[in-house]
VOGU-3710 file (C-alpha; in Angstrom, 3 decimals, decimal comma):
1> xxxxxxxxxx> 2,051/-37,508/42,617  2,773/-36,596/38,979  3,194/-32,928/37,996  3,105/-31,626/34,491  5,979/-29,782/32,692  5,221/-26,126/31,957  6,619/-25,403/28,491  7,828/-21,964/27,621  6,005/-19,952/24,990  9,074/-20,232/22,776
11> xxxxxxxxxx> 8,741/-24,013/22,742  5,151/-23,780/21,503  5,990/-21,492/18,554  6,679/-22,458/14,995  9,801/-21,203/13,237  8,072/-18,156/11,678  6,448/-17,231/15,004  9,847/-17,428/16,658  11,366/-15,005/14,235  8,521/-12,556/14,908
21> xxxxxxxxxx> 8,608/-12,975/18,666  12,355/-12,801/19,436  11,754/-9,903/21,756  9,239/-11,866/23,941  10,798/-13,107/27,210  9,899/-16,787/27,616  8,143/-17,966/30,782  10,127/-19,797/33,423  9,853/-23,579/33,505  8,443/-24,384/36,964
31> xxxxxxxxxx> 9,203/-28,138/37,175  11,755/-30,770/36,342  11,113/-33,132/33,454  9,960/-36,620/34,363  13,130/-38,648/34,897  13,949/-41,418/32,436  12,945/-44,832/33,617  15,884/-47,231/33,707  15,729/-50,262/31,436  14,761/-53,273/33,625
41> xxxxxxxxxx> 13,734/-51,020/36,466  11,273/-48,254/37,381  11,083/-44,806/39,021  8,594/-43,162/41,360  8,423/-39,409/41,848  7,128/-37,492/44,846  6,957/-34,196/42,904  8,339/-32,657/39,726  8,655/-29,280/41,415  11,722/-27,981/43,286
51> xxxxxxxxxx> 12,423/-30,187/46,300  10,679/-33,221/44,811  12,534/-36,516/44,704  12,726/-39,431/42,296  13,373/-43,012/43,601  14,851/-45,598/41,288  14,810/-49,412/41,743  15,594/-52,424/39,552  13,720/-55,572/38,732  14,808/-58,829/40,357
61> xxxxxxxxxx> 18,250/-59,877/39,161  19,475/-56,433/38,296  21,581/-54,080/40,438  21,312/-50,294/40,459  24,375/-48,520/38,992  24,239/-44,841/40,049  22,269/-42,814/42,635  19,065/-44,391/43,934  17,496/-40,915/44,636  17,622/-37,653/42,659
71> xxxxxxxxxx> 16,278/-34,289/43,842  14,700/-31,589/41,720  16,890/-28,461/42,161  15,413/-24,981/42,116  16,648/-22,770/39,303  15,355/-20,622/36,413  14,996/-24,028/34,662  14,728/-26,686/37,391  16,979/-29,767/36,955  17,631/-33,100/38,601
81> xxxxxxxxxx> 20,614/-33,353/41,004  22,323/-36,073/38,907  22,098/-38,424/36,020  19,497/-41,196/36,089  20,958/-44,561/37,143  21,028/-47,824/35,161  19,939/-51,304/36,033  22,638/-53,850/35,093  23,249/-57,515/35,604  26,507/-58,323/37,422
91> xxxxxxxxxx> 28,945/-61,006/36,432  29,067/-63,163/39,592  28,625/-62,467/43,296  27,866/-63,992/46,701  24,234/-64,122/47,753  23,866/-64,733/51,487  20,617/-65,701/53,139  19,196/-66,481/49,712  15,412/-67,046/49,851  13,879/-66,008/46,508
101> xxxxxxxxxx> 15,634/-64,268/43,593  17,155/-64,377/40,121  20,548/-64,787/38,517  20,868/-63,351/35,026  23,793/-63,106/32,685  25,326/-59,665/31,935  23,391/-57,880/29,199  20,222/-60,053/29,570  17,752/-60,035/27,783  20,269/-58,714/25,233
111> xxxxxxxxxx> 23,324/-60,737/24,289  26,178/-61,344/26,683  29,810/-60,380/25,952  32,631/-62,647/24,913  35,350/-64,014/27,161  33,287/-63,956/30,384  33,871/-66,022/33,483  31,194/-65,397/36,072  30,824/-67,248/39,364  27,856/-66,932/41,726
121> xxxxxxxxxx> 27,526/-68,601/45,119  24,111/-69,015/46,668  23,788/-69,589/50,457  20,385/-70,534/51,796  19,430/-69,900/55,463  20,601/-72,499/57,951  18,796/-75,789/57,590  17,270/-75,025/54,197  17,963/-76,177/50,647  17,794/-74,420/47,247
131> xxxxxxxxxx> 15,718/-75,095/44,077  16,424/-73,693/40,697  13,823/-72,859/38,004  15,153/-72,338/34,445  13,560/-69,190/32,891  15,894/-68,987/29,910  19,092/-70,621/28,777  20,252/-69,555/25,313  24,003/-70,100/24,705  26,079/-69,910/21,497
141> xxxxxxxxxx> 26,954/-73,309/20,117  30,714/-72,842/20,599  32,370/-73,205/23,967  29,888/-71,127/25,989  28,782/-73,085/29,072  26,492/-72,901/32,108  27,355/-75,074/35,148  25,397/-75,418/38,399  27,175/-77,337/41,131  25,991/-78,926/44,379
151> xxxxxxxxxx> 28,145/-76,957/46,855  29,961/-73,665/47,364  33,156/-74,124/45,312  34,258/-74,797/41,846  35,124/-78,417/42,532  31,655/-79,367/43,842  29,790/-82,020/41,825  27,621/-80,699/38,963  23,818/-80,791/39,085  23,445/-79,195/35,646
161> xxxxxxxxxx> 25,885/-78,883/32,701  24,733/-77,220/29,423  27,324/-79,343/27,601  25,588/-82,547/28,689  21,888/-81,587/28,602  20,042/-81,011/25,374  16,734/-79,932/26,963  16,129/-77,907/30,111  14,549/-79,915/33,013  10,993/-78,554/33,371
171> xxxxxxxxxx> 10,928/-79,501/37,035  14,194/-77,684/37,744  17,000/-78,920/40,070  17,451/-78,957/43,903  20,539/-78,833/46,045  21,266/-81,407/48,736  22,595/-78,721/51,128  22,316/-74,993/51,640  24,822/-74,034/48,838  24,837/-73,838/45,028
181> xxxxxxxxxx> 27,716/-72,758/42,771  26,785/-71,236/39,389  29,399/-70,732/36,662  28,962/-69,062/33,255  31,866/-69,014/30,760  31,932/-67,631/27,205  34,578/-67,822/24,562  35,872/-65,212/22,150  33,464/-65,972/19,316  29,671/-66,049/19,075
191> xxxxxxxxxx> 27,164/-64,741/21,517  23,495/-65,150/22,485  20,806/-64,063/24,909  22,332/-65,836/27,886  20,705/-67,216/30,993  18,032/-66,355/33,560  17,465/-68,713/36,467  15,240/-68,312/39,529  16,152/-69,730/42,967  13,944/-70,483/45,966
201> xxxxxxxxxx> 14,898/-71,748/49,410  12,766/-74,321/51,249  12,989/-76,099/54,545  12,330/-79,640/55,753  8,741/-80,817/55,458  8,023/-78,181/52,718  7,993/-77,977/48,942  9,779/-75,199/47,154  7,734/-72,151/45,989  6,117/-72,832/42,578
211> xxxxxxxxxx> 6,849/-70,569/39,623  5,295/-69,940/36,231  6,746/-67,466/33,735  4,192/-64,960/32,444  1,625/-66,169/34,852  0,683/-66,474/38,539  -0,684/-68,896/41,117  -2,695/-69,177/44,228  -1,978/-71,678/47,053  -3,740/-73,048/50,112
221> xxxxxxxxxx> -0,657/-72,549/52,288  1,971/-69,750/51,887  4,682/-71,978/53,430  3,984/-74,863/50,971  3,840/-77,584/53,600  2,837/-81,103/52,636  -0,789/-81,086/51,483  -0,607/-77,586/49,937  -2,514/-77,155/46,642  -1,437/-74,580/44,041
231> xxxxxxxxxx> -3,488/-73,464/41,039  -1,979/-71,612/38,006  -3,273/-68,927/35,711  -1,619/-67,080/32,846  -1,309/-63,339/32,204  -3,658/-61,871/29,517  -2,543/-62,933/26,036  -0,833/-66,096/27,229  -2,012/-69,726/27,161  -1,305/-72,542/29,594
241> xxxxxxxxxx> 0,744/-75,323/28,027  2,239/-78,605/29,362  2,109/-79,460/33,015  -1,001/-79,296/35,173  -3,195/-76,360/36,157  -3,386/-77,744/39,769  -0,506/-79,383/41,637  -0,142/-80,701/45,241  2,755/-80,928/47,649  3,056/-84,617/48,640
251> xxxxxxxxxx> 5,258/-87,190/50,496  6,100/-86,073/54,040  9,455/-87,997/53,925  10,589/-86,209/50,780  8,133/-83,372/50,058  7,731/-82,593/46,326  5,008/-81,470/43,895  3,081/-84,282/42,326  3,162/-82,557/38,925  5,439/-80,169/36,968
261> xxxxxxxxxx> 4,330/-76,541/36,941  2,688/-75,581/33,630  4,119/-72,999/31,146  2,472/-69,863/29,833  3,192/-68,909/26,243  2,018/-66,412/23,669  0,779/-68,826/20,991  0,274/-68,492/17,247  -3,497/-68,346/16,446  -6,566/-68,836/18,568
271> xxxxxxxxxx> -10,270/-68,141/18,957  -11,299/-65,652/21,581  -14,828/-64,913/22,916  -13,956/-62,687/25,848  -15,304/-59,115/25,924  -11,775/-57,792/26,528  -8,307/-59,205/26,230  -4,925/-59,139/24,617  -3,386/-60,638/21,440  0,398/-60,990/21,493
281> xxxxxxxxxx> 2,921/-61,915/18,808  4,138/-65,497/19,210  6,685/-65,925/22,092  6,229/-62,298/23,257  8,249/-60,584/24,684  10,836/-62,792/23,074  11,304/-62,679/19,284  8,851/-64,517/17,027  10,054/-67,176/14,595  10,440/-66,642/10,835
291> xxxxxxxxxx> 7,951/-68,045/8,371  4,954/-67,977/10,661  1,322/-67,552/9,540  -0,951/-66,977/12,585  -4,668/-66,178/12,668  -6,759/-65,032/15,712  -10,517/-64,652/15,627  -12,219/-62,365/18,191  -15,964/-62,564/18,669  -18,262/-60,428/20,939
301> xxxxxxxxxx> -22,050/-60,052/21,369  -23,924/-59,476/18,134  -25,102/-55,922/18,993  -21,609/-54,793/19,891  -18,449/-53,850/18,017  -14,746/-54,118/18,853  -12,184/-51,457/19,586  -8,589/-52,518/18,853  -5,792/-50,662/20,720  -2,502/-51,449/19,017
311> xxxxxxxxxx> -0,063/-50,471/21,778  3,133/-52,020/20,299  3,981/-52,593/16,653  7,672/-53,270/16,104  8,178/-55,913/13,360  10,447/-56,639/10,456  9,840/-54,560/7,315  8,689/-57,644/5,363  6,389/-58,880/8,146  2,656/-58,139/7,956
321> xxxxxxxxxx> -0,122/-57,664/10,501  -3,593/-57,471/8,913  -6,994/-56,697/10,519  -10,217/-57,920/8,828  -13,591/-56,399/9,699  -15,388/-59,724/10,003  -14,994/-63,360/11,001  -12,777/-64,630/8,088  -10,081/-63,499/5,676  -12,621/-62,525/3,023
331> xxxxxxxxxx> -13,950/-59,594/5,096  -13,050/-55,968/4,406  -9,527/-55,040/5,476  -9,519/-52,484/8,328  -5,743/-52,007/7,996  -2,494/-53,750/7,071  0,774/-52,806/8,746  4,515/-53,683/8,731  7,681/-52,306/10,287  7,276/-49,961/13,224
341> xxxxxxxxxx> 4,378/-47,657/14,092  3,381/-45,597/17,138  0,283/-46,530/19,126  -3,018/-46,298/17,325  -6,655/-47,513/17,506  -9,074/-49,202/15,110  -12,881/-49,836/15,307  -14,784/-52,598/13,693  -18,305/-52,206/12,299  -19,329/-55,777/13,252
351> xxxxxxxxxx> -19,051/-58,020/16,296  -16,120/-59,994/14,802  -12,533/-59,298/13,779  -9,879/-61,448/12,314  -6,161/-60,798/12,870  -3,495/-62,341/10,677  0,241/-62,223/11,247  2,751/-63,355/8,600  6,468/-63,307/9,180  9,070/-63,365/6,416
361> xxxxxxxxxx> 10,345/-66,927/5,880  13,836/-65,632/4,962  14,447/-63,216/7,843  14,986/-63,867/11,552  14,016/-61,259/14,199  16,199/-61,145/17,336  15,892/-59,457/20,676  13,198/-58,797/23,216  10,028/-56,732/22,620  9,964/-57,254/18,910
371> xxxxxxxxxx> 6,473/-58,074/17,714  3,086/-56,655/18,583  0,674/-56,120/21,476  -2,998/-55,610/20,619  -5,600/-54,892/23,347  -9,252/-55,321/22,430  -12,545/-54,247/24,053  -16,166/-54,906/23,379  -17,926/-51,564/22,773  -21,458/-50,498/21,890
381> xxxxxxxxxx> -22,018/-50,304/18,129  -22,252/-46,565/17,417  -22,886/-44,058/20,173  -20,814/-44,961/23,254  -17,198/-45,370/24,242  -15,755/-48,824/25,049  -16,226/-50,216/28,537  -13,222/-49,410/30,733  -11,873/-52,211/32,976  -11,397/-52,136/36,725
391> xxxxxxxxxx> -7,915/-51,376/38,074  -5,964/-53,359/40,614  -6,254/-52,022/44,180  -8,908/-49,499/43,169  -12,404/-48,973/41,784  -14,201/-46,762/39,252  -17,389/-44,649/39,241  -19,217/-43,488/36,133  -21,149/-40,205/35,692  -23,679/-41,789/33,287
401> xxxxxxxxxx> -24,957/-45,420/33,095  -24,366/-45,391/29,342  -20,885/-44,456/28,174  -22,161/-41,752/25,799  -20,193/-38,737/24,668  -19,318/-36,571/27,656  -19,473/-39,408/30,211  -16,725/-39,222/32,854  -15,224/-42,227/34,528  -13,372/-41,572/37,784
411> xxxxxxxxxx> -10,831/-43,995/39,251  -10,021/-44,147/42,945  -7,673/-46,264/44,967  -8,119/-48,317/48,104  -6,644/-46,999/51,332  -2,868/-47,245/51,273  -2,661/-46,726/47,551  -2,681/-43,559/45,339  -3,668/-42,897/41,749  -0,805/-42,652/39,268
421> xxxxxxxxxx> -1,883/-41,148/35,952  -5,171/-39,464/35,028  -7,892/-40,326/37,511  -10,703/-38,953/35,335  -11,315/-40,106/31,741  -13,911/-38,535/29,454  -15,707/-40,104/26,486  -14,749/-37,915/23,526  -16,699/-37,057/20,369  -14,902/-39,763/18,384
431> xxxxxxxxxx> -15,959/-42,306/21,025  -12,491/-42,755/22,432  -11,361/-42,040/25,921  -9,363/-38,884/26,735  -6,412/-40,803/28,264  -4,906/-44,059/29,344  -5,916/-46,124/32,298  -4,308/-45,056/35,617  -2,841/-47,399/38,178  -2,913/-47,610/41,915
441> xxxxxxxxxx> 0,477/-47,704/43,559  1,198/-48,197/47,293  1,640/-45,060/49,342  5,045/-44,924/50,988  4,637/-41,671/52,884  2,160/-39,877/55,154  0,256/-36,821/53,900  1,454/-33,477/55,244  -0,444/-32,904/58,436  -0,218/-29,146/58,088
451> xxxxxxxxxx> 0,978/-26,340/60,319  -0,279/-25,301/63,775  -1,104/-21,619/64,324  1,343/-19,811/66,650  3,999/-22,481/66,323  6,881/-23,822/64,261  7,620/-27,392/63,353  10,771/-29,523/63,033  10,684/-32,396/60,444  13,078/-35,322/60,561
461> xxxxxxxxxx> 12,505/-36,033/56,878  10,990/-33,599/54,335  9,589/-36,536/52,357  7,444/-37,633/55,326  8,333/-41,255/54,682  7,300/-44,088/57,072  9,338/-43,670/60,242  9,749/-39,912/59,973  8,584/-37,521/62,720  7,343/-33,938/63,047
471> xxxxxxxxxx> 7,715/-31,954/66,279  5,599/-28,860/66,932  6,993/-26,042/69,145  4,670/-23,207/70,306  5,725/-19,570/70,127  6,477/-17,561/73,249  3,194/-16,750/75,088  1,493/-19,997/73,990  1,278/-23,447/75,574  0,928/-26,809/73,733
481> xxxxxxxxxx> -2,301/-28,735/74,013  -1,818/-32,292/72,807  1,217/-34,322/71,729  4,097/-32,351/70,291  5,661/-35,272/68,381  3,863/-37,037/65,472  5,293/-40,175/63,889  4,461/-41,643/60,466  3,743/-45,368/60,672  2,257/-48,101/58,521
491> xxxxxxxxxx> 0,629/-50,967/60,491  -2,463/-51,882/58,443  -3,844/-51,964/54,931  -5,149/-48,428/55,107  -1,653/-47,126/54,446  0,805/-44,800/56,294  -0,796/-42,528/58,876  0,282/-40,196/61,709  0,420/-41,490/65,266  -1,327/-38,470/66,804
501> xxxxxxxxxx> -3,692/-35,715/65,923  -2,403/-32,157/65,415  -1,790/-30,362/68,681  -2,911/-26,795/69,389  -1,054/-23,718/70,703  -3,279/-21,991/73,293  -2,460/-18,489/74,628  -1,030/-18,449/78,108  -3,385/-17,042/80,837  -2,090/-13,782/82,356
511> xxxxxxxxxx> -3,554/-11,202/84,774  -5,054/-8,190/82,969  -3,643/-4,624/83,187  -5,750/-1,985/84,996  -6,783/1,242/83,345  -3,839/3,659/83,953  -6,238/6,680/83,999  -6,809/9,491/81,536  -4,097/12,230/81,720  -5,404/15,877/81,750
521> xxxxxxxxxx> -6,353/17,339/78,415  -6,292/13,858/76,726  -8,481/10,921/75,602  -7,728/7,250/75,378  -9,007/4,332/73,151  -10,321/1,862/73,866  -11,554/2,984/77,272  -12,448/0,281/79,724  -11,595/-0,976/83,215  -9,277/-3,948/82,354
531> xxxxxxxxxx> -7,036/-4,760/79,451  -5,926/-8,292/78,493  -2,265/-9,160/77,915  -1,230/-8,028/74,482  -3,857/-5,306/74,086  -2,718/-1,803/73,061  -4,021/1,470/74,553  -3,890/4,654/72,389  -3,691/8,294/73,746  -4,539/11,573/71,974
541> xxxxxxxxxx> -4,274/15,234/73,275  -6,812/17,906/72,931  -6,381/20,619/70,346  -3,592/23,063/71,258  -1,797/20,556/73,541  1,335/18,671/72,776  1,776/14,956/73,652  4,938/14,148/75,533  5,687/10,404/75,842  4,485/7,285/73,969
551> xxxxxxxxxx> 1,187/7,665/72,063  0,445/3,884/72,523  1,326/1,480/75,301  0,921/-2,288/75,397  -0,201/-4,549/78,227  2,810/-6,832/78,706  1,958/-10,348/79,900  3,166/-11,380/83,282  2,155/-12,161/86,819  1,157/-9,414/87,323
561> xxxxxxxxxx> 0,938/-7,891/83,776  2,234/-4,321/83,389  2,111/-1,543/80,860  5,091/-1,192/78,484  5,391/2,518/79,240  3,832/5,148/81,594  0,932/7,153/80,181  2,000/10,259/78,202  1,384/13,953/79,302  -0,484/16,636/77,368
571> xxxxxxxxxx> 1,342/20,014/77,847  -0,316/23,399/77,146  1,317/26,617/75,555  4,367/27,835/77,600  5,014/31,542/78,723  8,021/31,810/76,569  5,967/30,795/73,680  3,483/33,704/74,339  6,337/36,253/74,700  7,865/35,059/71,498
581> xxxxxxxxxx> 4,547/35,562/69,823  4,284/39,168/71,159  7,857/39,932/69,946  6,980/38,593/66,602  3,938/40,890/66,403  5,958/43,940/67,484  8,673/43,099/65,004  6,141/42,779/62,287  4,532/46,153/63,365  7,760/48,081/63,049
591> xxxxxxxxxx> 9,095/46,279/60,030  8,661/49,127/57,515  10,972/50,316/54,750  13,838/52,955/55,216  12,236/55,886/53,288  9,054/55,604/55,247  10,977/55,849/58,527  12,707/59,054/57,300  9,427/60,675/56,344  7,781/59,636/59,647
601> xxxxxxxxxx> 10,584/61,393/61,629  11,266/64,437/59,463  7,724/65,736/58,987  6,868/66,125/62,692  10,243/67,772/63,397  9,739/70,184/60,467  6,249/71,212/61,720  7,485/71,867/65,304  10,411/73,968/63,977  8,069/75,986/61,838
611> xxxxxxxxxx> 5,725/76,720/64,793  8,681/77,866/67,041  10,030/80,157/64,296  6,565/81,595/63,694  6,179/82,475/67,381  9,655/84,006/67,375  8,920/86,369/64,475  5,548/87,277/65,968  6,974/88,426/69,289  9,940/90,150/67,657
621> xxxxxxxxxx> 8,021/92,186/65,114  4,671/92,927/66,610  5,365/93,005/70,380  8,694/94,791/70,184  10,296/92,216/72,416  13,165/89,999/71,871  12,696/86,363/72,477  15,561/85,111/74,611  16,725/81,752/73,478  19,678/81,415/75,874
631> xxxxxxxxxx> 19,633/78,643/78,265  21,517/80,621/80,991  19,860/80,706/84,423  17,896/83,823/85,566  20,437/84,369/88,286  23,288/85,158/85,969  23,320/88,821/87,141  24,270/87,841/90,716  27,984/88,240/91,379  30,171/85,596/92,873
641> xxxxxxxxxx> 30,801/87,624/96,005  27,202/87,900/97,052  26,291/84,357/96,038  26,455/83,102/99,573  24,993/86,124/101,466  21,921/84,114/101,942  22,024/82,827/105,475  20,561/79,524/104,354  23,973/78,687/102,901  25,855/79,657/106,007
651> xxxxxxxxxx> 28,323/76,796/106,362  29,767/77,943/109,611  26,724/77,629/111,877  24,352/75,612/109,726  24,385/71,914/108,939  24,748/71,187/105,326  21,738/69,214/103,965  21,748/67,194/100,811  19,618/68,353/97,944  16,444/66,399/97,566
661> xxx> 16,173/65,407/93,893  13,219/63,146/94,195  10,670/66,023/93,499
//
């Protein structure tokens, strides 16, 4: 999966805009940049977001120097957990159980270093022999030397010596046993591209595996037993030269191919009538020779035109690549280019185009990938985009039968593969496609099966690679239905898949709780006879009553289930509360100010005093009587001696009785 980088607003502004917008806070970058692909290797990415991983690997013959996996770390600006690795060629080594592989000199396809001494030992499986194909041998003319010996030590007899051989053997060389010793030595002066050799192990009664550089082959038997037939083809832009297109494994006593494998080369000049193809600079991807003058003619159907997609243009400054809008060098020039240019496209107005390449006779170009790569497509003359090719391990669908402006082509992959790149391309107003062709790459992981409700999951590997597992564990109160463990496996062409379907977490079955009854002066909700485990019952008191206890209780699962708390009680107003209310009223009734109290007491007393005085003066003045105000008893005139003459107080003969004061 490829995720895009989210640039900040600051990155999108020009210098003047940045000066005006210094106070704007830039947005956070949400993903890591796409990691740099190592030279002579590649990288695949699961995700550019935090937690995503990048996997690096090298082409055959190179070893990875550095971490094979990097992780996108989460931060304000996400970053990779380390520096991208490199793919380098080692100087020597022991290769055990050698079946198919490459040995390349350090620095290849660049130049090797001086003063090298590299030894490789190849050991085939028991009972098998080894065969060597020479891909490239380019050594300086001094004392640099390549030796291949028939054994496993430096003193073994030589099978190939670059000192002694002027031309490489097209058929290669074979060991007599299971070992080969390879030695590369360089001196202190001069250097060159170096060597690249390919080895294959083969057993008795079989031929070695065929090989063609920049091409491929099909065979009638993958073990290459006697009688096997192999047929060769070249990659687009290359032409079969020397050797035979079809070869056969013969001679049961000493199996060998009846013909030498052919070679595929990017040639100088040619006439092409295909509707789509590639034109390469001579010897691509190796350097072209100086002083070349090459001409290619491309011809399509008369009612069509040609779209030229110049994907690589990296030549010497005095070298020229010219495009003519017709079938010869007298036609109108579409464009003439030299040096280095980024990718661009050209369209012819006719059904023919002529391409001419001229290299400077005085200047040599060295190194790989110097030259040009031109893809061409037959397209309708004026109103449609060029036809898009099919992709390996996938197919395409088109929204409109004619590739007019607005047509969308959608690419999809076969099971076991996924689209890398843009899966939908649109025909734009200038009759070009909105992006480059995607590819289908093999899926190495299972899709995320998702989560299960009321559960948690335990993953053995967050990348969900083949061999990883996921275990689902249900929450308390739920039981698992199905398999708890899912395994990611890859057993057929449909790609990685999970071993089982997702399980389910089903609630456990418990006895319900019975209705606890409605307390006096209250109501409950919801009101029914039985309540399932987990249900909640709510209580509310009538107006004027206070709830004592829990306002809500839950039916707790069990056998039997029970309520989490007893029902609450609704309590009415208490006697103390009523007395307190009465005291409050009385207190409020007598809560008046000090002056008012004085007036309320003094006025009645004054009135009563005035009435008594009035009566006194009335009786004194008008009745001639004095009003006696003394409080003395009316018996004051009785003397003390006669106080007890009354026989009722005779203490001698009479019983003393207490005075009754209840009246």
